[in-house]
N, C-alpha and C positions, 0 to 999 in steps of 0.2 A: 460875575462873568456872564455874558449873554449866552443864549442857547446856541447860536451859531458858532460863537467862539469855543464853547464847550465841545460841540460836535467836531470842529476842525482839530482841536487839540487831541481829543480821544481817538479820532480817525488816524491822525498822524502817529500816535503811539502804536495803534494796531498795525499800521503800515510798517513801522520799524520792526515790530515783532515778526511779521510775516517775512520780511526781507532777511532777518536774522535766521529764520528757519530755512530759507532757501540757501543761505551761505553755509549753514552747518550740515544740511542734508541735501547736497546738490545732485544726488544720484537720479532722482525722479526727473528733474529738469533736463539732465544730460540724456536720459533715455528718450524723453519726448522730443528733444532737439535732434538727436542722431537720426531718427526715422526720416524726417524730411530731407536731410542731407544725403542719406543713403539712397532715397528715391530719386533725388536730383541726379546723382552720379550714375545710378542704374539706368535711368531713362535716357540720359544724354549719351553715355559711352557704350551701353549695351544695345539699347533699342533706338538710339538717335537717328541713324541712317534710315531704318525702316519706318519709324514713326513720322519722319519729316516728309515722307511721300504723301501723307494725308493732309498736310497743310495746303491751304489754297495756293495754287500756283507752283506747288512743289517746293523743294528746298534741300538743304543739307543739314548736317549736324548742328552747325552754328545757328541756322534759322530755327531749328527746333529748340535749341537752348533759349533763344529769345522768346519763343512761344511759351515754354514751360515754366520759366522762372516766376512770372506773376502768380501762376497757379500754386507753385510750391510755397511762395511767401504766404498766401492765404491759408494753405494747408498747415504751415508752421503755426499760425495763430490757432487754428482748430485743434492741433495736437497739444500746444502749450497750455491752453486753458483747462485741459483735463486735469492738470495738477491742481488747479483751483478747486475743482469739484472734490478731489480726494482730500485736499487740505481742510475744506469746510466740513466735509463729512467726518473727518477725524476729530475736529474740534467739537462737533455736535454730539459725537458718541463717547467721548472720553471724559466728559464732565466739566470741562473748562467753561462751557457756556453757562452752566448752572452757577459757577463761581462768578462769572461776569454779571449775571443777573442780580447778585446781591451787592454789587459795588456801585458806587455813584458815578457811573460812566454813561455816555450817550448810548442808547439802546442799539442803534444801527451802526455804531462805529466798527464793530468787528467785521460786518459784511463789507463796509466801505473799504476797510483796510485790505481785505482779501481781493476786492475788485481792482483797486489801484495797484496793489502789488502784482497781481496777475497781468494787468495791462503793461506795466513796466517790464516784466519778464517777457511778454509776447513781443514787444517792440525790440527788446534786446536780442531775442531769438531771431526776429526778422532781419535785423542788421547783420547778425552772424551768418545766417543762411544766404543773405544777399551778397555778403563778402565772398562766400564760397562761389556763388554764381559769377561774380566779377572775376575771381581768380581763374575760373575755367573758360572765360571768354564772353560773358554777358556784357553788353554795352547798351546804353540808352542815350545815344548822342542827340536824338531829336527832341528830347524833353527839355523844356525851359526850367529856370529856377522856380517859377510859379507852379509849374506842373509837378515838379519834385515836392514842393511844399504841400500841394494838394494831395499828392499820393501819400505822403507821410501822415497828413491829417486824416485821410480816409482810412488808412490802416489802423490808426489809433482809435477812430470811431468804431470801426468794425470789431476791433479787439475788445473794446468796452462792452459792446452789445452782446457778443458771444460769451464774454466772461460772466455777465449777469445770468445768462442761461445756465452756464456751468455751475455758478454759485447756487442757483435754484435747484439743480440736480443734487448738489452736495447737501443742502438743507433737507431735501426730501428723502435722502438715502439713509438706511439704518447703520451703515458702516462704510469704511473707505473702499472695500472691494466692490460693494454694490454701486457706489458713486463712480468708480472707474468703469464698470460695465455700462452704466447708464449714459456715460459721456462718450461712448464709442461712436455714435452717429456724428459727433463733431469732427471726428477724424475720417470717417467713411464718406461723408457727403462730398468732399472734394474729389473723391475717386470717381463719382458718377456725375461730374460736372464737366465744364470745358477746360479743365486744368491740363489734361493730357492729350485730348483729341477734340477737334471741332464738333459742335453740336450736329452739323449736317452729316457727319459720318456715322451717326448713331441710327438705330432703327427708328422708323417714323413714329411708332407708338410711344417710344421712350423719349423722344426729343422734348415734348412739353415738360416732362418731369425734370429733365436735366436743365432745361432753359430757365425755369422759373423757381428753382430752389435757391436758397440764399447765396451759395458760393459762386454760381455761374455769373450773375450780374456783377458781383464784387470783383471777380477775376477779370471780366471784360472791361470794367471801369478802370482797373489798375493797368491793364494792357493799353487802354487808350491814353492814359496819362503818361506812361513810361515809353511806349513804342509808337504813339501817334495813330493807332488804329481807330476805327469808328466806334464811338461809345454808344450812340443812339439812345434808346430808351433805358439802357442798362444803368446809367448813372442815377436816374430817378428811382429805378427799381431797387438798386443797391441801397440808396439812402432810406427808402421806405422799409426795406428789410431790417436795416440797422435800428430804426425807430421802433418797429414792431418787436424785434427780438429784445431790445433793451428794456422796453416797457413791460413786456411779458416776463422777462427774467427778473426785473426789479419787483414786480408784483408777486411773483412766485416765491422769490427769496424772502421778502419781508413777511409775507403771510405765514410761510413755514417757520420762520425764525421766531415769530411772536408766539407760536404755540408753545405751551409748557412742555418740556421734555418728559417722556414717559418714565 
């Protein structure tokens, strides 16, 4: 069997292992998924009328719903991948990695299984949160089939990039609790982006921070694809962030994983 075939086979086995863990212990996924849904309902039905006044040209609750859904979808990815960090840290601290090192399996298959499994979870979570958005009135009537496919591909790429960062956090953490704390920025960054309010409404000194962090270009790109707003430089900036985060996370994860456990 070739090295590539061995890597694919072992990675598939690790993927099945991780998906079985998700099915048997769904509480973590449900907790991470409920937070974006609750934020969506909170901001639409409690703050919707007040927050819609800050959108360019004003608007009502339905206009704010259209504005906020792309941000919530990206926040869903950020919160879901926290589970990957916790899962990897659990494997690293409970001795199973030492067992894998003694077996004739591809060295990186465990990490690949975690990444692919987390991306599948993230996309499934995005679909569920998107379905809630549609149920309460979100519509994307101007988007073409090609733009919908581009949006789906972009969400998958962004989920893969952020997942590699989360896996790096998991391999570098001594236990699951530390991994959960280290991954908090993946959930907090969308809160200081353009997810809930336009960049122009923020203090001048804070606008560059909010504009050039990873989530704002991704949110504006998704808004452009689904709602027809101007994407501008955000598309290239979002793709650049995906490449940087993915490469950095991959390097971080593999370097930490190759170190012998203490």
